[in-house]
N, C-alpha and C positions, 0 to 999 in steps of 0.2 A: 432335521429341519426345525428351526425355531417356531414355536407356536405363534401364529398370527394373532394380533390383537386389533380389533376394529370397533369403531363407534357406531352405535345404533340409536337413532333419534326416535325413541318410542318405548313403550312398556316392555319389560322382560320378565317372564315368569318361569319358574322351575317346572320341568316336565311338559313344556309347551314348545311350539316352534315359532320362529320369527322369520319374516321375509326381509332381507336387506334391500335397501333402495338401489336404484340403478347405479349411482356413483360408487357406492361401497362394493357392490357386486362386481363391477368392472375392475375395480382396483384389486380385489382379491383374485379374480379369475384371469385377467389379462396382464396385470403388472406383477403381482406376487405369484401367480400361477399355483394357487393352493388347490389341490385335487379334491375330488369327491371323497367323502368319508374321513376327511382329515379333521383333527381336533382344531378348535379355534376358540379364542377368548373374545367375548363381546362385553362392552360397557355402555351405559347410557347417562353417566354423570351422577348416579345416586350413591356412589361410594363403594360399589361392589364390582367385582369381576365375575362374569358368568361363563362357565365352561360349557362348551357345546361341540357339536359335530355337524359338518356339512352333510346333509342328507339329500339335497336336490340342487342341481345346477341347470338353469334353463339355457336354451340355445343363445349363443352370442353373449352369454353372461349378463342377461338383462335382469335376472334376479337369482338370488341364492337363498335357499331355505336351510335354517340351522335349528337343530333340536338342542334345547338347553337342559343340561343334566344337573348342574349344581351352581352355587354361588359362593364367593369368598369375599369377606370384608377386607379391604386393603388399609394399610397404614402408611400410605404414600403422601398424605397431605401434611403440610406444615402446620404446626400449632399456632402459627402467626397468621393473621389475616392481612396480607400485604396488598396494598392498592398502588399500582404503578401509574403515575400520571406523567405521561411521556409527550414532550413536544414533538409534533409531527415532523418527520424528516423524509428524505427521498425513499421511494418504494423499497429498494433492496435493503436499506438500512433499517427501516421501520419493520419490515417483515422479519429481519434477523432478530431485532430486539424483542418482538412479540414471541417468537419461537423460543428464544433462550430464557425469557422471563417466565414462561410457562414451565419449562423444564426445571427452573430453580424454585418454583413453588408459589408464585403469586396467585392471588385470588381474584383480583380485578385489574383491568387495564382501561385507562381513559386517554385517548389521544387528544391533545389540546393544541390550539393555535396560540402562538406567542408573538410578541412584538417583533423580535428579530428572526423569526422563523421564515424560511424561504419557500415553504410549500404551502399552497393554498388549502383552505379548509374545504373538505369534501366528504360526503357520506358514502361515496361510491365504493370506498375500500372496506366498508364494514363487513360485508359478506366474505371478502377475501381474508380479512383478519380472523374471522371466526373459523374459517377452514384451517388456517395456520395453527390456531389454538387447538383444534381437535386433533390435527396431525401430531402436534407436540405431545398431547396427552396419550395418544396411541403409542408413541415411541418411548415416553418416559415412565409409563406405568401408572399415571395418575387416573383415578376413577371418578374425580369430580372435575367438571369443565369450568375453567375460569370465565368470568363474565367480561365481555368486551363492550364497553359503553360507546354510544355514539360520539363522534368527534364534535368538539365545541370550543369556543374561545375560552382561555384560561379564566378570565374574569367572570364569565358566565358560570363556570364550574364553582368558583368561590361562592357566588350568590346562591347557586342551586343547593349547596350543602352548608350554608352559613350557620345553621343551627347544630351542626355535627362536629365541626373542626375542633372546637374547644374540648370535646369529649374523647378525642383520639390523639395519637402521637404522630406528629407531622415533621417531615424533614425536606428542606430544599437545599440543593448542593451548589456551592460556589467556591472556586479555588482560592478566593481571598478571605474566606471565613477564618475565624480564630479557633473555633472548636472543631473537633472531629467526633465521629459517632461514639467512640469509647468514653467520651465525657458524659454520656447520658445513660440512664438506667431505663429498663423497660417499664413503661407505665400503663400500657394498654396492649391488648392483643391486636387491635386494629392500627396498622401503621401505614401512613400515606407517604410515598416517595415521589417528589416532584423533580423531574429531570428537564433541563433546558435544551434549547435548540443548538445548532452549530454555531450560531452567533452569540450564544449566551443570553442571560436575562438582562433586561434593562434595570436601572436603579429603581424605577417606579414599580416594576414587577416584584422585585425583592422586598420593597417596602410593603406592598400589598400582601405578599406572602406572610410577612411578620404580623400584619394586622389580622390575618386569619389563622394565627397560632402556629405558623410554621417556624421551626428552628433552622437557622442557616448554618450549615456545616460543610466541611471540606472532605474530600476523598483523597488524602495524601497531598503532596506538594506539587503535583504535576497537573497540567490541564488535560482532561480526558475528552475524547470525542463523545458526541451525543449518543452513539451506539455502544460505547464502552462504559460510560458512567452508570447506566441502569444495572448492568450485569455486575459491576463492582459493588454498587450500593446494595443490591439484593443479597449478594454473597456475604457482604459484611454484616448485614442485619441477621441473616440466617446463622452466621458464625457466633454473633454476640448473644442472640436470644432465641434462635430457631432450632433447626435440626442438623446443623453442620458441626456437631461435636460428638 
């Protein structure tokens, strides 16, 4: 049986016990059916995996107590700090993008509202997105949890970070662009990737992107879906300058 890996939102110390919250306990007990005294790995986002053993399970799996015996520093984080700025799409597509982006090594995700986007701006999905991120970290072996920022209009994001764009390396993707990613050299560890909606970017949005130091590049000669483009972009960046080699 594969050792279960679970997220714990709280401090973890060697030779101490932790109590998992109700949601994590039920997932381990009712979904994964991990038995008493079984080995388990816990992480809280500090860059370490903590090895432990289940020493107590309450009735109906309302809580599970784990004794922590040792910790291991992981090398699962990319050396790049990739910030995915993703135009908000329909729920199932957005969920998929967030999950796969985390598996591929992004550090931050910001959902944005764009001119041609068909989905209304709402903060009601923030907690859902965070749960997807944690689940993806559990599955992929990441020990640091990427940040999911609150959704906001793209122009507001430009203004919010207006003093930072010039210090970072920024790319916005458009199929009519003349340059591809391999025309650029890595200039900074912080890389911002801006992905458009199903309807694409307006000419004004691309103009604004350039004004905020974004390079307009293409991902091949084909038009990609809004959920395909970020996965291709992150993979290409990791291949060129990250840990895909």
